[in-house]
C-alpha positions in Angstrom: 0.0 0.0 0.0 1.3 3.4 -1.0 1.3 6.0 1.8 -0.4 9.3 1.0 1.1 12.7 2.1 -1.6 12.9 4.8 -0.3 9.6 6.2 3.3 10.9 6.4 2.1 14.1 8.0 0.2 12.3 10.7 3.0 9.9 11.4 5.6 12.6 11.5 3.5 14.7 13.9 2.8 11.8 16.2 6.5 10.9 16.2 7.5 14.5 17.0 9.6 14.8 13.9 11.6 11.6 14.6 11.9 10.2 11.1 12.8 6.6 12.1 9.8 6.4 14.4 7.5 7.8 11.7 8.9 5.4 9.1 8.3 2.4 11.5 4.7 3.6 12.1 4.2 3.8 8.3 5.8 0.5 7.6 8.4 2.1 5.3 12.0 3.1 5.3 13.5 6.5 6.5 14.4 7.0 2.8 10.8 6.8 1.8 9.9 9.5 4.4 12.6 11.8 3.1 11.5 11.1 -0.5 7.9 12.1 0.5 9.3 15.3 2.0 11.2 16.0 -1.2 8.1 15.4 -3.4 5.5 17.0 -1.1 6.3 20.4 0.5 3.5 19.8 3.1 5.3 16.8 4.3 8.6 18.7 4.7 6.6 21.5 6.5 5.3 18.8 8.9 8.9 17.7 9.7 10.0 21.3 10.2 7.0 22.1 12.4 7.5 19.0 14.5 11.2 19.8 15.1 10.4 23.4 15.9 7.8 22.3 18.5 10.5 19.9 20.0 13.0 22.8 20.1 10.4 25.0 21.8 9.9 22.2 24.4 13.6 21.8 25.0 14.1 25.6 25.4 11.2 25.7 27.9 12.9 22.9 29.9 16.2 24.8 29.8 14.5 28.0 31.0 12.9 25.9 33.8 16.3 24.6 34.9 17.8 28.1 34.8 15.0 29.3 37.0 15.7 26.5 39.4 19.4 27.7 39.6 20.9 24.8 37.7 24.5 26.0 37.1 25.0 23.8 34.1 21.9 25.2 32.4 23.0 28.7 33.2 26.5 28.3 31.8 25.2 26.6 28.7 22.7 29.4 28.1 25.3 32.1 28.5 27.8 30.3 26.3 25.3 30.0 23.5 23.0 33.0 23.9 25.1 35.5 25.8 28.0 35.9 23.4 27.4 39.5 22.6 27.7 40.3 26.3 31.1 38.7 26.5 30.2 35.2 27.6 32.5 33.5 25.1 34.8 30.7 25.8 38.1 31.1 23.9 41.4 29.3 23.9 44.7 30.9 23.6 47.5 28.9 22.0 51.0 29.7 22.9 54.4 28.1 23.0 56.0 26.7 26.1 55.5 28.8 29.2 53.6 31.5 27.3 56.3 32.1 24.7 55.5 32.7 21.0 54.3 29.8 19.1 56.5 28.7 16.2 54.9 27.0 13.3 57.1 25.3 10.7 55.5 24.3 7.4 57.1 21.5 5.4 56.2 21.1 1.8 57.0 18.1 -0.2 
């Protein structure tokens, strides 16, 4: 039986955008789901929408952890969203004991 775009959309939505789960529910391969998305823009929109909803859920959980004072969540948020305020992790590369680093290029 050939799945219709509506079938893909329903399975993708129920699987929260997880393609392997949607494919299993439809009795087809992941490749078939991706092909349906390529051939039917509404199927691709369903994938995009489901993933956006999951991202919204994850962001909500992150904010919840920040509000609870979870240091790991706070640090993660600042490293990813607070860059323009200076919360950037950077590495400085120097030679031994802080001296200049010498790079030698060998060409064959």
